[in-house]
C-alpha positions, 0 to 999 in steps of 0.5 A, a space after each residue: 541503917 535497919 535491918 530485919 530479918 525472918 526466918 532465922 535458925 536460933 542457932 545461925 542467930 547467936 553463931 553466924 549472923 549476929 557475929 556477921 553484922 557486929 563486925 558491920 558494925 550492927 548492935 541486935 535483938 532475936 526473938 524465936 518462935 515459940 513451940 507450940 505447933 512445932 512439938 520439941 523436935 527440929 528447928 526453931 527460927 525468929 525474927 532478927 532486928 540490926 540496927 547500926 550502932 555509930 547512928 543509933 541507941 536503943 531505947 527500948 525492945 518489945 517481943 509479941 508472940 501471937 500466940 499469947 494475943 491469940 489466947 488472951 484474946 479468945 478468954 478476955 475478950 471473947 470469952 470463950 473457953 479455950 478447951 470447947 469447941 469453939 475455943 480451940 478452933 479459934 486458937 488453931 486458926 490465930 495459932 501459928 507459933 509468929 512472933 514479931 519484935 518492936 524496937 525504939 530508937 534514937 537517933 
């Protein structure tokens, strides 16, 4: 009744996956990865989350970009300068363009 997919290309989600899932009675949300480490070229994937419309109602939806979380952790919590050698090393370890989605569904 709930389907979670990862590594779905944005164009495939829009043109194929969402359409097929909607036809099967599902509603969904999609979050594309950030492109910081990939540059502007190449295909970008992301996470898709679907739920059966007849059973669930979307109450809230949240997207998490882990690059932003790493940046805040470095500067606000650890007090690192993101341009310093230590700050750059920290961010290079954690900035992998990963994303997550969280939905609150009502049954």
